[in-house]
All heavy atoms as a GROMACS GRO file, in nm:
protein
  619
    1MET      N    1   3.209  25.023  19.202
    1MET     CA    2   3.166  24.988  19.068
    1MET      C    3   3.283  24.995  18.970
    1MET      O    4   3.298  24.908  18.886
    1MET     CB    5   3.054  25.082  19.024
    1MET     CG    6   3.014  25.064  18.883
    1MET     SD    7   2.848  25.006  18.880
    1MET     CE    8   2.817  25.007  18.708
    2ALA      N    9   3.364  25.098  18.982
    2ALA     CA   10   3.478  25.112  18.891
    2ALA      C   11   3.574  24.995  18.905
    2ALA      O   12   3.630  24.947  18.806
    2ALA     CB   13   3.550  25.243  18.918
    3TRP      N   14   3.592  24.946  19.027
    3TRP     CA   15   3.680  24.832  19.052
    3TRP      C   16   3.631  24.709  18.977
    3TRP      O   17   3.712  24.633  18.922
    3TRP     CB   18   3.685  24.805  19.202
    3TRP     CG   19   3.768  24.684  19.235
    3TRP    CD1   20   3.903  24.681  19.247
    3TRP    CD2   21   3.722  24.553  19.260
    3TRP    NE1   22   3.945  24.553  19.278
    3TRP    CE2   23   3.833  24.472  19.287
    3TRP    CE3   24   3.596  24.493  19.263
    3TRP    CZ2   25   3.825  24.337  19.315
    3TRP    CZ3   26   3.588  24.358  19.292
    3TRP    CH2   27   3.701  24.282  19.318
    4GLN      N   28   3.500  24.688  18.970
    4GLN     CA   29   3.444  24.572  18.902
    4GLN      C   30   3.468  24.577  18.752
    4GLN      O   31   3.471  24.474  18.687
    4GLN     CB   32   3.293  24.562  18.929
    4GLN     CG   33   3.260  24.524  19.071
    4GLN     CD   34   3.109  24.516  19.093
    4GLN    OE1   35   3.033  24.582  19.025
    4GLN    NE2   36   3.069  24.435  19.189
    5VAL      N   37   3.486  24.694  18.699
    5VAL     CA   38   3.512  24.709  18.556
    5VAL      C   39   3.662  24.707  18.527
    5VAL      O   40   3.708  24.639  18.435
    5VAL     CB   41   3.448  24.838  18.501
    5VAL    CG1   42   3.489  24.862  18.357
    5VAL    CG2   43   3.298  24.833  18.516
    6THR      N   44   3.738  24.780  18.606
    6THR     CA   45   3.880  24.795  18.575
    6THR      C   46   3.963  24.671  18.606
    6THR      O   47   4.059  24.643  18.533
    6THR     CB   48   3.940  24.916  18.649
    6THR    OG1   49   3.923  24.899  18.790
    6THR    CG2   50   3.877  25.046  18.603
    7THR      N   51   3.929  24.599  18.710
    7THR     CA   52   4.008  24.480  18.745
    7THR      C   53   4.009  24.377  18.632
    7THR      O   54   4.117  24.331  18.592
    7THR     CB   55   3.957  24.418  18.876
    7THR    OG1   56   3.973  24.515  18.981
    7THR    CG2   57   4.036  24.293  18.912
    8PRO      N   58   3.894  24.338  18.577
    8PRO     CA   59   3.898  24.242  18.466
    8PRO      C   60   3.971  24.297  18.343
    8PRO      O   61   4.040  24.223  18.273
    8PRO     CB   62   3.751  24.216  18.433
    8PRO     CG   63   3.676  24.255  18.555
    8PRO     CD   64   3.756  24.363  18.619
    9ILE      N   65   3.959  24.426  18.319
    9ILE     CA   66   4.029  24.487  18.205
    9ILE      C   67   4.181  24.478  18.226
    9ILE      O   68   4.255  24.445  18.133
    9ILE     CB   69   3.986  24.634  18.184
    9ILE    CG1   70   3.836  24.643  18.153
    9ILE    CG2   71   4.070  24.700  18.076
    9ILE    CD1   72   3.793  24.577  18.025
   10HIS      N   73   4.226  24.504  18.345
   10HIS     CA   74   4.370  24.493  18.375
   10HIS      C   75   4.417  24.348  18.362
   10HIS      O   76   4.528  24.322  18.316
   10HIS     CB   77   4.401  24.547  18.514
   10HIS     CG   78   4.393  24.696  18.524
   10HIS    ND1   79   4.476  24.781  18.454
   10HIS    CD2   80   4.310  24.776  18.594
   10HIS    CE1   81   4.445  24.906  18.480
   10HIS    NE2   82   4.343  24.906  18.565
   11GLN      N   83   4.334  24.253  18.402
   11GLN     CA   84   4.369  24.112  18.387
   11GLN      C   85   4.382  24.075  18.240
   11GLN      O   86   4.473  24.001  18.201
   11GLN     CB   87   4.266  24.023  18.456
   11GLN     CG   88   4.270  24.032  18.606
   11GLN     CD   89   4.154  23.956  18.672
   11GLN    OE1   90   4.052  23.929  18.609
   11GLN    NE2   91   4.171  23.924  18.799
   12LEU      N   92   4.292  24.125  18.158
   12LEU     CA   93   4.300  24.099  18.014
   12LEU      C   94   4.425  24.162  17.954
   12LEU      O   95   4.493  24.101  17.871
   12LEU     CB   96   4.175  24.153  17.943
   12LEU     CG   97   4.044  24.083  17.975
   12LEU    CD1   98   3.927  24.154  17.909
   12LEU    CD2   99   4.047  23.938  17.933
   13GLU      N  100   4.456  24.282  17.998
   13GLU     CA  101   4.577  24.349  17.951
   13GLU      C  102   4.701  24.267  17.986
   13GLU      O  103   4.791  24.248  17.903
   13GLU     CB  104   4.588  24.488  18.011
   13GLU     CG  105   4.712  24.563  17.969
   13GLU     CD  106   4.728  24.696  18.042
   13GLU    OE1  107   4.655  24.722  18.139
   13GLU    OE2  108   4.817  24.772  18.001
   14THR      N  109   4.704  24.217  18.108
   14THR     CA  110   4.817  24.134  18.152
   14THR      C  111   4.828  24.007  18.069
   14THR      O  112   4.937  23.967  18.030
   14THR     CB  113   4.800  24.099  18.302
   14THR    OG1  114   4.795  24.220  18.377
   14THR    CG2  115   4.914  24.013  18.351
   15GLN      N  116   4.714  23.946  18.040
   15GLN     CA  117   4.714  23.824  17.958
   15GLN      C  118   4.768  23.851  17.818
   15GLN      O  119   4.848  23.774  17.766
   15GLN     CB  120   4.572  23.765  17.950
   15GLN     CG  121   4.559  23.647  17.856
   15GLN     CD  122   4.636  23.525  17.898
   15GLN    OE1  123   4.696  23.521  18.005
   15GLN    NE2  124   4.636  23.424  17.815
   16VAL      N  125   4.727  23.960  17.758
   16VAL     CA  126   4.774  23.993  17.624
   16VAL      C  127   4.924  24.020  17.626
   16VAL      O  128   4.998  23.977  17.537
   16VAL     CB  129   4.697  24.114  17.566
   16VAL    CG1  130   4.761  24.163  17.438
   16VAL    CG2  131   4.551  24.076  17.542
   17ARG      N  132   4.973  24.086  17.729
   17ARG     CA  133   5.118  24.108  17.743
   17ARG      C  134   5.192  23.974  17.756
   17ARG      O  135   5.301  23.957  17.700
   17ARG     CB  136   5.148  24.197  17.862
   17ARG     CG  137   5.113  24.341  17.840
   17ARG     CD  138   5.144  24.423  17.965
   17ARG     NE  139   5.079  24.550  17.958
   17ARG     CZ  140   5.142  24.664  17.937
   17ARG    NH1  141   5.273  24.664  17.922
   17ARG    NH2  142   5.076  24.776  17.931
   18ARG      N  143   5.135  23.880  17.831
   18ARG     CA  144   5.197  23.748  17.844
   18ARG      C  145   5.202  23.676  17.710
   18ARG      O  146   5.298  23.606  17.681
   18ARG     CB  147   5.124  23.664  17.948
   18ARG     CG  148   5.150  23.710  18.090
   18ARG     CD  149   5.103  23.616  18.197
   18ARG     NE  150   5.011  23.513  18.155
   18ARG     CZ  151   4.904  23.475  18.223
   18ARG    NH1  152   4.874  23.533  18.337
   18ARG    NH2  153   4.828  23.378  18.179
   19LEU      N  154   5.097  23.692  17.630
   19LEU     CA  155   5.096  23.629  17.498
   19LEU      C  156   5.212  23.678  17.414
   19LEU      O  157   5.272  23.601  17.339
   19LEU     CB  158   4.965  23.657  17.425
   19LEU     CG  159   4.840  23.588  17.478
   19LEU    CD1  160   4.719  23.634  17.399
   19LEU    CD2  161   4.854  23.438  17.473
   20THR      N  162   5.245  23.805  17.424
   20THR     CA  163   5.354  23.861  17.344
   20THR      C  164   5.489  23.807  17.385
   20THR      O  165   5.584  23.814  17.306
   20THR     CB  166   5.356  24.015  17.351
   20THR    OG1  167   5.384  24.056  17.484
   20THR    CG2  168   5.225  24.074  17.304
   21THR      N  169   5.500  23.751  17.505
   21THR     CA  170   5.626  23.694  17.550
   21THR      C  171   5.632  23.543  17.530
   21THR      O  172   5.730  23.479  17.568
   21THR     CB  173   5.651  23.725  17.700
   21THR    OG1  174   5.550  23.662  17.778
   21THR    CG2  175   5.653  23.874  17.725
   22GLY      N  176   5.523  23.485  17.475
   22GLY     CA  177   5.522  23.340  17.450
   22GLY      C  178   5.460  23.259  17.562
   22GLY      O  179   5.467  23.137  17.559
   23ASP      N  180   5.400  23.324  17.658
   23ASP     CA  181   5.331  23.254  17.766
   23ASP      C  182   5.185  23.236  17.725
   23ASP      O  183   5.108  23.330  17.727
   23ASP     CB  184   5.341  23.335  17.896
   23ASP     CG  185   5.276  23.265  18.014
   23ASP    OD1  186   5.223  23.154  17.998
   23ASP    OD2  187   5.278  23.323  18.124
   24PHE      N  188   5.150  23.114  17.686
   24PHE     CA  189   5.019  23.088  17.629
   24PHE      C  190   4.921  23.024  17.726
   24PHE      O  191   4.826  22.958  17.685
   24PHE     CB  192   5.032  23.002  17.503
   24PHE     CG  193   5.122  23.061  17.399
   24PHE    CD1  194   5.231  22.991  17.351
   24PHE    CD2  195   5.100  23.189  17.351
   24PHE    CE1  196   5.314  23.045  17.254
   24PHE    CE2  197   5.184  23.246  17.255
   24PHE     CZ  198   5.290  23.174  17.207
   25LYS      N  199   4.943  23.041  17.855
   25LYS     CA  200   4.850  22.985  17.954
   25LYS      C  201   4.714  23.056  17.944
   25LYS      O  202   4.708  23.177  17.922
   25LYS     CB  203   4.905  23.003  18.095
   25LYS     CG  204   5.031  22.926  18.121
   25LYS     CD  205   5.082  22.956  18.259
   25LYS     CE  206   5.223  22.904  18.274
   25LYS     NZ  207   5.289  22.960  18.391
   26ALA      N  208   4.609  22.979  17.963
   26ALA     CA  209   4.474  23.035  17.956
   26ALA      C  210   4.445  23.122  18.079
   26ALA      O  211   4.494  23.095  18.188
   26ALA     CB  212   4.371  22.924  17.946
   27LEU      N  213   4.366  23.223  18.056
   27LEU     CA  214   4.322  23.314  18.162
   27LEU      C  215   4.196  23.257  18.224
   27LEU      O  216   4.108  23.208  18.153
   27LEU     CB  217   4.294  23.451  18.102
   27LEU     CG  218   4.244  23.562  18.193
   27LEU    CD1  219   4.354  23.600  18.292
   27LEU    CD2  220   4.204  23.683  18.111
   28ALA      N  221   4.186  23.262  18.356
   28ALA     CA  222   4.063  23.219  18.422
   28ALA      C  223   3.949  23.311  18.380
   28ALA      O  224   3.964  23.433  18.380
   28ALA     CB  225   4.082  23.222  18.573
   29LEU      N  226   3.839  23.252  18.342
   29LEU     CA  227   3.725  23.332  18.296
   29LEU      C  228   3.651  23.395  18.413
   29LEU      O  229   3.633  23.330  18.517
   29LEU     CB  230   3.629  23.246  18.215
   29LEU     CG  231   3.684  23.187  18.086
   29LEU    CD1  232   3.581  23.098  18.020
   29LEU    CD2  233   3.728  23.297  17.992
   30PRO      N  234   3.607  23.518  18.397
   30PRO     CA  235   3.528  23.582  18.502
   30PRO      C  236   3.396  23.507  18.523
   30PRO      O  237   3.344  23.445  18.431
   30PRO     CB  238   3.501  23.723  18.448
   30PRO     CG  239   3.594  23.742  18.335
   30PRO     CD  240   3.631  23.608  18.284
   31ALA      N  241   3.343  23.516  18.644
   31ALA     CA  242   3.218  23.448  18.676
   31ALA      C  243   3.100  23.511  18.604
   31ALA      O  244   3.003  23.442  18.569
   31ALA     CB  245   3.194  23.449  18.826
   32ARG      N  246   3.108  23.641  18.581
   32ARG     CA  247   2.998  23.710  18.514
   32ARG      C  248   2.991  23.670  18.367
   32ARG      O  249   3.092  23.642  18.305
   32ARG     CB  250   3.017  23.862  18.519
   32ARG     CG  251   3.043  23.916  18.655
   32ARG     CD  252   3.061  24.064  18.653
   32ARG     NE  253   3.165  24.107  18.557
   32ARG     CZ  254   3.222  24.224  18.562
   32ARG    NH1  255   3.188  24.310  18.654
   32ARG    NH2  256   3.314  24.258  18.475
   33ASP      N  257   2.872  23.670  18.313
   33ASP     CA  258   2.854  23.642  18.171
   33ASP      C  259   2.827  23.774  18.100
   33ASP      O  260   2.714  23.817  18.086
   33ASP     CB  261   2.737  23.544  18.151
   33ASP     CG  262   2.728  23.496  18.007
   33ASP    OD1  263   2.827  23.512  17.933
   33ASP    OD2  264   2.622  23.444  17.969
   34ASP      N  265   2.937  23.839  18.060
   34ASP     CA  266   2.925  23.970  17.996
   34ASP      C  267   3.030  23.984  17.888
   34ASP      O  268   3.095  23.886  17.849
   34ASP     CB  269   2.936  24.082  18.100
   34ASP     CG  270   3.069  24.081  18.174
   34ASP    OD1  271   3.156  23.997  18.143
   34ASP    OD2  272   3.087  24.165  18.264
   35GLU      N  273   3.047  24.104  17.837
   35GLU     CA  274   3.141  24.130  17.729
   35GLU      C  275   3.285  24.100  17.770
   35GLU      O  276   3.366  24.056  17.688
   35GLU     CB  277   3.129  24.275  17.680
   35GLU     CG  278   2.999  24.307  17.612
   35GLU     CD  279   2.886  24.340  17.710
   35GLU    OE1  280   2.910  24.343  17.831
   35GLU    OE2  281   2.773  24.362  17.662
   36VAL      N  282   3.318  24.126  17.894
   36VAL     CA  283   3.454  24.100  17.941
   36VAL      C  284   3.482  23.950  17.937
   36VAL      O  285   3.590  23.908  17.897
   36VAL     CB  286   3.475  24.158  18.083
   36VAL    CG1  287   3.611  24.118  18.139
   36VAL    CG2  288   3.462  24.310  18.081
   37ARG      N  289   3.386  23.871  17.975
   37ARG     CA  290   3.403  23.725  17.968
   37ARG      C  291   3.419  23.681  17.822
   37ARG      O  292   3.503  23.596  17.791
   37ARG     CB  293   3.284  23.654  18.032
   37ARG     CG  294   3.298  23.502  18.030
   37ARG     CD  295   3.171  23.436  18.088
   37ARG     NE  296   3.177  23.294  18.076
   37ARG     CZ  297   3.220  23.212  18.171
   37ARG    NH1  298   3.262  23.263  18.286
   37ARG    NH2  299   3.223  23.083  18.153
   38ASP      N  300   3.340  23.738  17.733
   38ASP     CA  301   3.352  23.705  17.591
   38ASP      C  302   3.490  23.740  17.539
   38ASP      O  303   3.551  23.663  17.464
   38ASP     CB  304   3.246  23.779  17.509
   38ASP     CG  305   3.104  23.735  17.540
   38ASP    OD1  306   3.086  23.626  17.599
   38ASP    OD2  307   3.010  23.810  17.505
   39LEU      N  308   3.541  23.854  17.580
   39LEU     CA  309   3.674  23.896  17.538
   39LEU      C  310   3.781  23.802  17.596
   39LEU      O  311   3.875  23.764  17.527
   39LEU     CB  312   3.701  24.040  17.581
   39LEU     CG  313   3.831  24.103  17.535
   39LEU    CD1  314   3.846  24.097  17.384
   39LEU    CD2  315   3.838  24.247  17.583
   40ALA      N  316   3.764  23.762  17.721
   40ALA     CA  317   3.859  23.668  17.783
   40ALA      C  318   3.857  23.535  17.709
   40ALA      O  319   3.963  23.474  17.687
   40ALA     CB  320   3.824  23.649  17.930
   41GLN      N  321   3.740  23.488  17.669
   41GLN     CA  322   3.732  23.362  17.593
   41GLN      C  323   3.804  23.376  17.460
   41GLN      O  324   3.876  23.284  17.418
   41GLN     CB  325   3.585  23.324  17.569
   41GLN     CG  326   3.517  23.266  17.690
   41GLN     CD  327   3.371  23.233  17.662
   41GLN    OE1  328   3.301  23.310  17.597
   41GLN    NE2  329   3.326  23.120  17.714
   42SER      N  330   3.787  23.489  17.394
   42SER     CA  331   3.855  23.512  17.267
   42SER      C  332   4.006  23.515  17.284
   42SER      O  333   4.080  23.460  17.203
   42SER     CB  334   3.807  23.643  17.204
   42SER     OG  335   3.672  23.635  17.171
   43ILE      N  336   4.052  23.577  17.391
   43ILE     CA  337   4.196  23.582  17.418
   43ILE      C  338   4.248  23.442  17.447
   43ILE      O  339   4.356  23.404  17.401
   43ILE     CB  340   4.227  23.681  17.533
   43ILE    CG1  341   4.201  23.824  17.485
   43ILE    CG2  342   4.370  23.665  17.582
   43ILE    CD1  343   4.208  23.928  17.594
   44ASN      N  344   4.173  23.362  17.520
   44ASN     CA  345   4.214  23.224  17.547
   44ASN      C  346   4.220  23.142  17.418
   44ASN      O  347   4.311  23.060  17.400
   44ASN     CB  348   4.120  23.159  17.648
   44ASN     CG  349   4.145  23.206  17.789
   44ASN    OD1  350   4.249  23.266  17.819
   44ASN    ND2  351   4.051  23.181  17.877
   45GLN      N  352   4.125  23.163  17.328
   45GLN     CA  353   4.128  23.093  17.200
   45GLN      C  354   4.250  23.135  17.119
   45GLN      O  355   4.317  23.051  17.056
   45GLN     CB  356   4.001  23.121  17.121
   45GLN     CG  357   3.878  23.054  17.178
   45GLN     CD  358   3.750  23.098  17.108
   45GLN    OE1  359   3.751  23.190  17.026
   45GLN    NE2  360   3.640  23.032  17.140
   46LEU      N  361   4.280  23.263  17.122
   46LEU     CA  362   4.400  23.312  17.054
   46LEU      C  363   4.526  23.247  17.112
   46LEU      O  364   4.615  23.204  17.038
   46LEU     CB  365   4.408  23.464  17.066
   46LEU     CG  366   4.534  23.530  17.010
   46LEU    CD1  367   4.543  23.510  16.859
   46LEU    CD2  368   4.535  23.678  17.043
   47ALA      N  369   4.533  23.239  17.243
   47ALA     CA  370   4.648  23.178  17.309
   47ALA      C  371   4.663  23.032  17.267
   47ALA      O  372   4.775  22.986  17.240
   47ALA     CB  373   4.634  23.188  17.461
   48GLU      N  374   4.553  22.961  17.260
   48GLU     CA  375   4.556  22.820  17.219
   48GLU      C  376   4.605  22.806  17.075
   48GLU      O  377   4.689  22.721  17.044
   48GLU     CB  378   4.417  22.759  17.232
   48GLU     CG  379   4.412  22.611  17.200
   48GLU     CD  380   4.272  22.556  17.214
   48GLU    OE1  381   4.198  22.598  17.306
   48GLU    OE2  382   4.236  22.469  17.132
   49ARG      N  383   4.556  22.892  16.988
   49ARG     CA  384   4.599  22.887  16.848
   49ARG      C  385   4.746  22.922  16.833
   49ARG      O  386   4.819  22.861  16.755
   49ARG     CB  387   4.515  22.981  16.763
   49ARG     CG  388   4.375  22.930  16.742
   49ARG     CD  389   4.294  23.023  16.657
   49ARG     NE  390   4.157  22.976  16.646
   49ARG     CZ  391   4.058  23.049  16.602
   49ARG    NH1  392   4.080  23.173  16.565
   49ARG    NH2  393   3.937  22.998  16.594
   50LEU      N  394   4.791  23.022  16.907
   50LEU     CA  395   4.933  23.059  16.902
   50LEU      C  396   5.021  22.946  16.953
   50LEU      O  397   5.128  22.920  16.896
   50LEU     CB  398   4.957  23.186  16.984
   50LEU     CG  399   4.908  23.316  16.921
   50LEU    CD1  400   4.917  23.430  17.023
   50LEU    CD2  401   4.985  23.349  16.795
   51ALA      N  402   4.978  22.878  17.057
   51ALA     CA  403   5.056  22.765  17.111
   51ALA      C  404   5.066  22.653  17.007
   51ALA      O  405   5.174  22.596  16.986
   51ALA     CB  406   4.992  22.714  17.239
   52ARG      N  407   4.953  22.623  16.940
   52ARG     CA  408   4.955  22.519  16.837
   52ARG      C  409   5.044  22.561  16.720
   52ARG      O  410   5.121  22.480  16.668
   52ARG     CB  411   4.814  22.491  16.785
   52ARG     CG  412   4.741  22.388  16.869
   52ARG     CD  413   4.611  22.352  16.806
   52ARG     NE  414   4.524  22.469  16.827
   52ARG     CZ  415   4.406  22.488  16.774
   52ARG    NH1  416   4.356  22.400  16.693
   52ARG    NH2  417   4.336  22.595  16.801
   53TYR      N  418   5.032  22.687  16.679
   53TYR     CA  419   5.114  22.736  16.569
   53TYR      C  420   5.262  22.726  16.602
   53TYR      O  421   5.343  22.684  16.519
   53TYR     CB  422   5.076  22.880  16.536
   53TYR     CG  423   5.163  22.942  16.430
   53TYR    CD1  424   5.147  22.905  16.296
   53TYR    CD2  425   5.260  23.035  16.462
   53TYR    CE1  426   5.228  22.961  16.198
   53TYR    CE2  427   5.341  23.091  16.365
   53TYR     CZ  428   5.324  23.054  16.233
   53TYR     OH  429   5.405  23.108  16.137
   54GLU      N  430   5.297  22.764  16.724
   54GLU     CA  431   5.438  22.757  16.765
   54GLU      C  432   5.487  22.612  16.763
   54GLU      O  433   5.597  22.585  16.714
   54GLU     CB  434   5.455  22.817  16.905
   54GLU     CG  435   5.600  22.815  16.951
   54GLU     CD  436   5.618  22.872  17.090
   54GLU    OE1  437   5.542  22.833  17.180
   54GLU    OE2  438   5.708  22.954  17.106
   55GLU      N  439   5.406  22.521  16.811
   55GLU     CA  440   5.446  22.380  16.812
   55GLU      C  441   5.460  22.327  16.669
   55GLU      O  442   5.556  22.255  16.638
   55GLU     CB  443   5.345  22.296  16.889
   55GLU     CG  444   5.391  22.153  16.907
   55GLU     CD  445   5.307  22.077  17.005
   55GLU    OE1  446   5.263  22.136  17.105
   55GLU    OE2  447   5.286  21.957  16.981
   56GLU      N  448   5.366  22.361  16.582
   56GLU     CA  449   5.374  22.317  16.443
   56GLU      C  450   5.497  22.375  16.374
   56GLU      O  451   5.563  22.307  16.295
   56GLU     CB  452   5.248  22.358  16.367
   56GLU     CG  453   5.125  22.280  16.408
   56GLU     CD  454   4.997  22.337  16.348
   56GLU    OE1  455   5.003  22.436  16.271
   56GLU    OE2  456   4.890  22.283  16.380
   57THR      N  457   5.529  22.499  16.404
   57THR     CA  458   5.647  22.562  16.345
   57THR      C  459   5.774  22.493  16.391
   57THR      O  460   5.864  22.467  16.311
   57THR     CB  461   5.651  22.712  16.382
   57THR    OG1  462   5.532  22.774  16.334
   57THR    CG2  463   5.772  22.781  16.322
   58ARG      N  464   5.779  22.460  16.519
   58ARG     CA  465   5.897  22.390  16.571
   58ARG      C  466   5.911  22.252  16.507
   58ARG      O  467   6.022  22.210  16.471
   58ARG     CB  468   5.891  22.377  16.722
   58ARG     CG  469   5.915  22.506  16.794
   58ARG     CD  470   5.900  22.489  16.943
   58ARG     NE  471   5.897  22.618  17.008
   58ARG     CZ  472   5.972  22.650  17.110
   58ARG    NH1  473   6.054  22.562  17.162
   58ARG    NH2  474   5.964  22.770  17.163
   59ALA      N  475   5.801  22.181  16.492
   59ALA     CA  476   5.805  22.048  16.429
   59ALA      C  477   5.851  22.061  16.285
   59ALA      O  478   5.933  21.980  16.238
   59ALA     CB  479   5.668  21.983  16.437
   60SER      N  480   5.802  22.161  16.214
   60SER     CA  481   5.842  22.183  16.075
   60SER      C  482   5.991  22.214  16.067
   60SER      O  483   6.061  22.163  15.978
   60SER     CB  484   5.761  22.299  16.017
   60SER     OG  485   5.803  22.329  15.887
   61GLU      N  486   6.039  22.295  16.158
   61GLU     CA  487   6.183  22.328  16.159
   61GLU      C  488   6.267  22.204  16.188
   61GLU      O  489   6.375  22.187  16.129
   61GLU     CB  490   6.212  22.437  16.262
   61GLU     CG  491   6.164  22.574  16.221
   61GLU     CD  492   6.234  22.627  16.097
   61GLU    OE1  493   6.356  22.609  16.083
   61GLU    OE2  494   6.163  22.684  16.011
   62ARG      N  495   6.220  22.118  16.277
   62ARG     CA  496   6.294  21.993  16.306
   62ARG      C  497   6.302  21.907  16.181
   62ARG      O  498   6.407  21.850  16.150
   62ARG     CB  499   6.229  21.918  16.421
   62ARG     CG  500   6.259  21.974  16.558
   62ARG     CD  501   6.218  21.878  16.670
   62ARG     NE  502   6.076  21.855  16.674
   62ARG     CZ  503   5.989  21.921  16.749
   62ARG    NH1  504   6.031  22.016  16.830
   62ARG    NH2  505   5.861  21.893  16.747
   63LEU      N  506   6.189  21.893  16.110
   63LEU     CA  507   6.188  21.812  15.988
   63LEU      C  508   6.279  21.873  15.881
   63LEU      O  509   6.349  21.800  15.811
   63LEU     CB  510   6.045  21.799  15.935
   63LEU     CG  511   5.952  21.711  16.018
   63LEU    CD1  512   5.811  21.717  15.961
   63LEU    CD2  513   6.002  21.568  16.022
   64LYS      N  514   6.279  22.003  15.871
   64LYS     CA  515   6.365  22.071  15.774
   64LYS      C  516   6.512  22.044  15.807
   64LYS      O  517   6.592  22.015  15.718
   64LYS     CB  518   6.336  22.220  15.776
   64LYS     CG  519   6.417  22.301  15.679
   64LYS     CD  520   6.380  22.448  15.688
   64LYS     CE  521   6.472  22.532  15.604
   64LYS     NZ  522   6.444  22.676  15.618
   65THR      N  523   6.545  22.053  15.935
   65THR     CA  524   6.682  22.028  15.978
   65THR      C  525   6.723  21.884  15.950
   65THR      O  526   6.834  21.857  15.902
   65THR     CB  527   6.698  22.060  16.128
   65THR    OG1  528   6.664  22.197  16.149
   65THR    CG2  529   6.839  22.035  16.176
   66LEU      N  530   6.633  21.789  15.978
   66LEU     CA  531   6.663  21.648  15.950
   66LEU      C  532   6.683  21.624  15.801
   66LEU      O  533   6.770  21.548  15.761
   66LEU     CB  534   6.551  21.559  16.003
   66LEU     CG  535   6.548  21.538  16.154
   66LEU    CD1  536   6.423  21.459  16.194
   66LEU    CD2  537   6.674  21.466  16.200
   67GLY      N  538   6.601  21.691  15.718
   67GLY     CA  539   6.617  21.678  15.574
   67GLY      C  540   6.751  21.731  15.527
   67GLY      O  541   6.819  21.669  15.444
   68THR      N  542   6.792  21.843  15.580
   68THR     CA  543   6.921  21.901  15.544
   68THR      C  544   7.035  21.810  15.589
   68THR      O  545   7.130  21.786  15.514
   68THR     CB  546   6.937  22.041  15.609
   68THR    OG1  547   6.829  22.123  15.564
   68THR    CG2  548   7.070  22.104  15.573
   69LEU      N  549   7.022  21.759  15.710
   69LEU     CA  550   7.124  21.668  15.763
   69LEU      C  551   7.131  21.541  15.679
   69LEU      O  552   7.241  21.495  15.645
   69LEU     CB  553   7.094  21.633  15.909
   69LEU     CG  554   7.189  21.539  15.980
   69LEU    CD1  555   7.330  21.601  15.986
   69LEU    CD2  556   7.139  21.509  16.120
   70GLY      N  557   7.016  21.486  15.645
   70GLY     CA  558   7.012  21.365  15.563
   70GLY      C  559   7.074  21.389  15.426
   70GLY      O  560   7.147  21.304  15.373
   71GLY      N  561   7.046  21.505  15.367
   71GLY     CA  562   7.106  21.538  15.238
   71GLY      C  563   7.256  21.550  15.246
   71GLY      O  564   7.328  21.507  15.157
   72GLY      N  565   7.304  21.609  15.354
   72GLY     CA  566   7.449  21.622  15.373
   72GLY      C  567   7.517  21.488  15.391
   72GLY      O  568   7.625  21.464  15.336
   73ILE      N  569   7.453  21.400  15.466
   73ILE     CA  570   7.510  21.266  15.487
   73ILE      C  571   7.511  21.188  15.356
   73ILE      O  572   7.610  21.123  15.323
   73ILE     CB  573   7.429  21.191  15.596
   73ILE    CG1  574   7.456  21.255  15.731
   73ILE    CG2  575   7.467  21.043  15.599
   73ILE    CD1  576   7.367  21.203  15.843
   74ALA      N  577   7.401  21.197  15.279
   74ALA     CA  578   7.396  21.127  15.151
   74ALA      C  579   7.503  21.181  15.057
   74ALA      O  580   7.568  21.104  14.985
   74ALA     CB  581   7.258  21.145  15.088
   75HIS      N  582   7.527  21.310  15.059
   75HIS     CA  583   7.630  21.368  14.973
   75HIS      C  584   7.769  21.318  15.012
   75HIS      O  585   7.852  21.287  14.927
   75HIS     CB  586   7.625  21.522  14.983
   75HIS     CG  587   7.731  21.590  14.903
   75HIS    ND1  588   7.725  21.597  14.765
   75HIS    CD2  589   7.845  21.654  14.941
   75HIS    CE1  590   7.833  21.662  14.722
   75HIS    NE2  591   7.906  21.697  14.828
   76GLN      N  592   7.793  21.310  15.144
   76GLN     CA  593   7.924  21.262  15.189
   76GLN      C  594   7.946  21.115  15.157
   76GLN      O  595   8.057  21.075  15.130
   76GLN     CB  596   7.936  21.285  15.342
   76GLN     CG  597   7.946  21.430  15.381
   76GLN     CD  598   8.067  21.499  15.322
   76GLN    OE1  599   8.175  21.443  15.314
   76GLN    NE2  600   8.048  21.622  15.279
   77ILE      N  601   7.838  21.037  15.161
   77ILE     CA  602   7.850  20.894  15.131
   77ILE      C  603   7.887  20.873  14.983
   77ILE      O  604   7.966  20.787  14.951
   77ILE     CB  605   7.721  20.819  15.168
   77ILE    CG1  606   7.707  20.815  15.321
   77ILE    CG2  607   7.719  20.679  15.110
   77ILE    CD1  608   7.576  20.757  15.369
   78ARG      N  609   7.826  20.956  14.897
   78ARG     CA  610   7.856  20.944  14.754
   78ARG      C  611   8.002  20.978  14.731
   78ARG      O  612   8.073  20.934  14.656
   78ARG     CB  613   7.769  21.038  14.672
   78ARG     CG  614   7.628  20.991  14.668
   78ARG     CD  615   7.548  21.080  14.576
   78ARG     NE  616   7.411  21.083  14.627
   78ARG     CZ  617   7.326  21.178  14.607
   78ARG    NH1  618   7.358  21.280  14.534
   78ARG    NH2  619   7.207  21.172  14.655
   0.00000   0.00000   0.00000
């Protein structure tokens, strides 16, 4: 019985640790429909949001860099 409780908890712990390193892959949901599954779904949603946020941040940084580069080129042309 303890194994049935601790194994999913350890898997969730591992997933949260992976999130902190930037690994946003979704965790396979447990077959049981219980609180652990609900928590796993929440962690997967968090991972998805973090992945989107990271991508949006990178896109914003690229646009900022292009703007700076464009301003520098325009200044040199003048």
